[in-house]
C-alpha positions as a printed Julia matrix, in Angstrom:
359×3 Matrix{Float64}:
   0.0     0.0     0.0
   1.33    3.42   -0.92
   1.76    6.1     1.7
   2.66    9.79    1.53
   5.03   11.97    3.53
   6.89   15.27    3.25
  10.61   15.68    3.86
  12.1    19.09    4.64
  15.55   20.35    3.78
  15.97   18.32    0.59
  18.44   20.58   -1.25
  16.25   23.56   -0.38
  12.97   21.76   -1.07
  10.1    20.44    0.99
   9.71   17.24   -1.0
   6.58   15.18   -1.24
   7.24   11.45   -1.64
   5.11    8.38   -2.14
   6.44    5.19   -0.57
   5.67    1.49   -0.45
   7.45   -1.29    1.39
   9.56   -1.58    4.53
  11.71    1.5     5.09
  14.61   -0.7     6.17
  14.56   -2.64    2.88
  16.83   -1.86   -0.1
  15.61    1.32   -1.76
  14.49    1.78   -5.36
  14.2     5.46   -6.26
  11.64    6.23   -8.99
  11.93    9.52  -10.92
   9.06   10.73  -13.09
   9.13   12.88  -16.22
   6.94   15.55  -17.84
   4.07   16.19  -17.28
   3.89   13.64  -14.48
   4.15   13.13  -10.72
   5.42   10.58   -8.25
   1.91    9.13   -8.7
   3.0     7.89  -12.14
   4.68    4.93  -10.39
   1.49    3.76   -8.65
   1.29    0.58  -10.74
   4.91   -0.44  -10.11
   5.42    0.38   -6.44
   3.27   -2.41   -4.92
   5.17   -5.09   -6.85
   8.52   -3.68   -5.75
   7.34   -3.57   -2.15
   6.0    -7.14   -2.31
   9.41   -8.27   -3.59
  11.18   -6.79   -0.57
  12.13   -3.3    -1.73
  11.44    0.16   -0.33
   9.95    1.99   -3.34
  10.21    5.79   -3.19
   8.67    8.13   -5.78
   9.03   11.89   -5.22
   7.3    14.77   -6.9
  10.46   16.22   -8.4
  11.56   19.88   -8.33
   8.92   21.95  -10.09
   6.12   19.42   -9.73
   3.1    18.63   -7.62
   3.26   19.13   -3.88
   7.01   19.55   -3.67
   7.69   23.19   -2.78
  10.69   25.5    -2.49
  11.3    26.04   -6.21
  10.97   29.36   -8.01
   7.74   29.51  -10.09
   8.71   32.69  -11.97
   9.79   32.46  -15.62
  12.24   35.26  -14.89
  13.36   33.73  -11.6
  15.97   31.17  -10.54
  16.47   28.96  -13.57
  19.84   27.65  -12.34
  18.25   25.51   -9.62
  16.65   23.38  -12.36
  19.9    22.5   -14.12
  20.62   18.8   -14.4
  23.32   18.38  -11.78
  21.31   20.32   -9.2
  18.35   17.99   -9.77
  20.83   15.13   -9.22
  21.66   16.83   -5.91
  17.93   16.74   -5.13
  18.05   12.95   -5.49
  21.19   12.7    -3.35
  19.63   14.87   -0.65
  16.47   12.77   -0.74
  18.46    9.57   -0.2
  20.14   11.2     2.8
  16.82   12.48    4.16
  15.51    8.93    4.02
  18.4     7.9     6.27
  20.06    5.83    3.54
  23.58    5.86    2.13
  22.8     4.05   -1.12
  19.94    2.76   -3.26
  19.65   -0.58   -5.02
  18.61    1.21   -8.21
  17.49    4.57   -9.51
  14.79    4.35  -12.18
  13.92    7.28  -14.44
  11.2     7.78  -17.03
  11.08   10.5   -19.72
  12.98   13.53  -18.33
  13.53   11.49  -15.18
  15.72    9.18  -17.28
  18.61   11.62  -17.82
  18.41   12.56  -14.14
  18.73    8.88  -13.23
  21.56    8.51  -15.76
  23.56   11.39  -14.29
  22.89   10.08  -10.77
  24.52    6.79  -11.73
  27.29    8.42  -13.76
  28.37   10.93  -11.1
  27.61    8.99   -7.9
  27.91    5.24   -8.6
  28.69    4.62   -4.91
  25.17    5.79   -4.02
  23.15    4.77   -7.09
  24.26    1.18   -7.56
  22.19    0.4   -10.66
  20.09    2.39  -13.09
  17.03    1.64  -15.22
  16.17    4.14  -17.94
  12.72    4.36  -19.52
  11.65    5.93  -22.81
  14.58    8.37  -23.13
  17.89    6.78  -24.25
  21.09    8.22  -22.76
  23.91    8.86  -25.22
  26.37   10.08  -22.57
  27.41   13.61  -21.56
  27.62   16.01  -24.5
  30.97   17.17  -25.82
  29.35   20.31  -27.21
  26.08   22.17  -26.88
  23.39   20.9   -29.25
  22.78   23.18  -32.25
  19.28   24.27  -31.25
  19.33   27.46  -33.29
  20.21   25.58  -36.45
  17.34   23.19  -35.76
  15.02   26.17  -35.28
  16.09   27.6   -38.64
  15.97   24.29  -40.52
  12.54   23.29  -39.25
  11.25   26.82  -39.77
  12.31   26.66  -43.42
  10.05   23.68  -44.13
   6.71   24.19  -45.81
   4.62   24.13  -43.76
   7.03   25.51  -41.16
   7.69   23.37  -38.09
   9.31   23.76  -34.67
  10.85   21.4   -32.12
   8.82   20.8   -28.99
  11.82   21.35  -26.67
  12.33   24.84  -28.06
   8.61   25.48  -27.67
   8.72   24.18  -24.09
  11.59   26.59  -23.44
   9.5    29.57  -24.53
   7.61   32.02  -22.35
   4.26   31.18  -23.97
   4.35   27.42  -23.35
   3.04   27.49  -19.77
   0.06   29.82  -20.35
  -0.76   27.98  -23.57
  -1.23   24.71  -21.69
  -2.35   25.99  -18.3
  -4.99   28.39  -19.63
  -5.99   26.48  -22.77
  -9.63   26.74  -23.93
 -10.39   23.05  -23.33
  -9.07   23.12  -19.76
  -6.16   21.26  -18.18
  -8.01   17.97  -17.74
  -8.98   17.68  -21.41
  -5.53   18.86  -22.49
  -3.84   16.15  -20.44
  -6.27   13.5   -21.7
  -5.36   14.35  -25.3
  -1.63   14.63  -24.54
  -1.43   11.28  -22.76
  -3.53    9.62  -25.45
  -1.52   11.08  -28.33
   1.78    9.65  -26.97
   0.38    6.27  -25.93
  -0.12    3.02  -27.82
  -3.83    3.88  -27.95
  -3.03    6.38  -30.72
  -2.45    4.08  -33.67
  -0.32    6.65  -35.49
   2.59    5.84  -33.17
   4.7     3.53  -35.34
   8.29    4.5   -34.5
  11.25    3.88  -36.76
  14.89    5.01  -36.73
  15.51    8.46  -38.19
  18.58   10.46  -39.13
  19.71   14.07  -38.86
  20.22   14.09  -42.65
  17.56   16.74  -43.14
  14.85   18.67  -41.34
  12.34   16.84  -43.51
  13.52   13.56  -42.0
  12.93   14.85  -38.47
   9.54   16.15  -39.55
   8.46   12.5   -39.77
   8.15   12.65  -35.98
   4.6    13.12  -34.69
   3.49   16.68  -34.06
   3.9    16.33  -30.31
   7.67   16.3   -31.04
   8.0    18.34  -34.24
   5.11   20.75  -34.03
   3.48   23.03  -36.56
   5.24   26.37  -36.07
   2.1    28.41  -35.47
   0.43   26.03  -32.99
   0.98   25.5   -29.29
   0.89   22.1   -27.64
  -2.68   22.43  -26.38
  -3.96   23.08  -29.9
  -1.68   20.38  -31.33
  -2.98   17.55  -29.19
  -6.6    18.74  -29.22
  -6.81   17.41  -32.78
  -6.25   13.92  -31.35
  -8.62   14.05  -28.39
 -10.15   10.58  -27.93
 -13.91   10.33  -28.0
 -16.04    9.44  -24.99
 -16.06    5.73  -25.81
 -12.26    5.61  -26.05
 -11.91    7.47  -22.75
 -14.29    5.06  -21.04
 -12.34    2.12  -22.45
  -8.95    3.43  -21.25
  -7.97    1.01  -18.47
  -4.48    2.36  -17.82
  -5.62    5.94  -17.18
  -9.27    6.11  -16.09
 -10.8     9.5   -15.44
 -10.37    9.28  -11.65
  -6.62    8.76  -12.07
  -6.22   11.45  -14.71
  -7.99   13.78  -12.25
  -5.02   13.4    -9.87
  -2.77   14.93  -12.54
  -5.21   17.59  -13.7
  -5.89   18.77  -10.14
  -2.18   19.24   -9.49
  -1.37   20.97  -12.78
  -4.48   23.16  -12.55
  -3.06   24.36   -9.23
   0.63   24.74  -10.13
   0.68   25.21  -13.88
   3.39   23.56  -15.99
   6.18   26.07  -15.51
   8.19   24.04  -12.99
   8.59   21.14  -15.39
   9.22   23.44  -18.35
  12.2    24.95  -16.53
  14.03   21.64  -17.07
  13.65   22.09  -20.85
  14.9    25.67  -20.64
  18.06   24.45  -18.91
  18.61   21.73  -21.51
  18.38   24.18  -24.43
  20.54   26.88  -22.76
  24.27   26.57  -23.43
  25.14   28.22  -20.14
  23.28   25.61  -18.14
  24.66   22.6   -20.02
  28.31   23.64  -19.61
  28.76   21.51  -16.47
  27.53   18.47  -18.4
  30.05   19.09  -21.18
  32.77   18.93  -18.53
  31.75   15.26  -18.05
  32.17   14.36  -21.74
  33.65   10.9   -22.22
  32.48    9.51  -18.89
  30.31    6.41  -18.94
  27.73    4.73  -16.74
  29.58    1.76  -15.27
  27.0     0.38  -12.83
  24.52   -2.23  -14.09
  21.92   -0.65  -16.35
  18.87   -1.52  -18.41
  16.47    0.23  -20.74
  12.69   -0.19  -20.95
  10.35    1.46  -23.44
   7.04    0.91  -25.12
   7.38   -0.47  -28.62
   5.05    2.32  -29.77
   7.17    5.05  -28.15
   8.76    7.53  -30.56
  11.0     8.61  -27.68
  13.36    5.85  -28.78
  14.21    7.71  -31.95
  13.43   11.39  -31.38
  17.18   12.11  -31.11
  18.67   10.0   -33.92
  21.53    7.78  -32.81
  20.93    8.08  -29.06
  19.48    4.58  -28.67
  22.43    2.96  -30.44
  24.98    5.13  -28.63
  23.49    4.2   -25.27
  23.83    0.47  -25.96
  27.25    0.64  -27.6
  29.17    3.17  -25.53
  27.37    5.22  -22.88
  26.44    2.29  -20.61
  29.25   -0.23  -20.13
  27.21   -2.82  -18.17
  23.91   -2.84  -20.06
  21.96   -5.91  -18.95
  19.1    -5.54  -21.41
  16.97   -3.32  -23.64
  13.28   -4.17  -23.55
  10.49   -2.94  -25.82
   7.12   -3.62  -24.24
   4.34   -4.59  -26.63
   1.15   -2.5   -26.74
   2.75    0.34  -24.82
   3.69    3.84  -25.88
   5.5     6.61  -24.06
   3.85    6.07  -20.66
   5.15    2.52  -20.39
   5.06    2.13  -16.6
   1.45    3.33  -16.59
   0.28    1.54  -19.71
   1.86   -1.81  -18.78
   2.71   -1.73  -15.05
   2.75   -5.51  -14.57
   5.23   -6.05  -17.41
   7.43   -3.15  -16.3
   7.38   -4.46  -12.72
   8.49   -7.88  -13.93
  11.31   -6.38  -15.99
  12.5    -4.21  -13.11
  12.5    -7.14  -10.68
  14.39   -9.3   -13.19
  16.91   -6.49  -13.53
  17.29   -6.08   -9.78
  17.87   -9.81   -9.4
  20.48   -9.71  -12.15
  22.37   -6.9   -10.42
  22.83   -9.16   -7.39
  24.06  -12.15   -9.41
């Protein structure tokens, strides 16, 4: 059974965490992505607890009921940079009274956080499972975002990359104050990136041209003149499809919509701003060439375009970035929200991985 508590003094945060299992058991730290919450691990935590682990899922900096972060677009962006969010995880482990965790597991934007936890502090984070977002290793140079902006903008019709949109001032009000309301926006967004949307048929891409990247669905490479709320509204499931959605029924979606209606999306969007800002990725470039040397695995939905949204990352992760990769798993009938869409299968894969790390 999941329980909730708040921990003060977590790298300047009052952090809300969900937990399951004996607090003295080996810890598995579960890090969510965007736009999610610690609640996103609700289907996985009971299985981890039943297998003898202490499962811990925080609302990360910028999300949910965790407080102490700056909600102003013109405020403290630096606190959201990657290595400070890693410090959040380190401080949480210490606040739990632990010196190490059996594994850190990250989904979506939680995946690079988990990756850098394992890369920079392997003594604490003794294994890592990445979901949906492959890790190619620390960058040797800042990604050419401005060139991508120009190249996609030159297409006809003009396009734009979602991470640049998420880094913009208008992204939060566009989603938070959208005409359909936050609940309907999130329903369409979750549906559009799931296996329920039959247009999700991922395939490897290349950076050979902007037109090649424009093969990505519009939730990744958007129409230039549309925001995300308008983009996903075109793919809103009908009432019958919503009623048939077992992995995210309305009562569970309401947990997300209530939180984001209250906080807005700005806290999570700050992470994207840091990732597209050369000044805030400089400390990651200083780590170029370092690898993840603890046991690792990768789990994704087979219908998840996240595998290929950055061409070459999936292959680089397997071949170079992770030196002790114990498996890459593509879960059938799952899209981007793999641990929500197929919690039993993800739980089984995580427990197999945890057993393998002890072998």
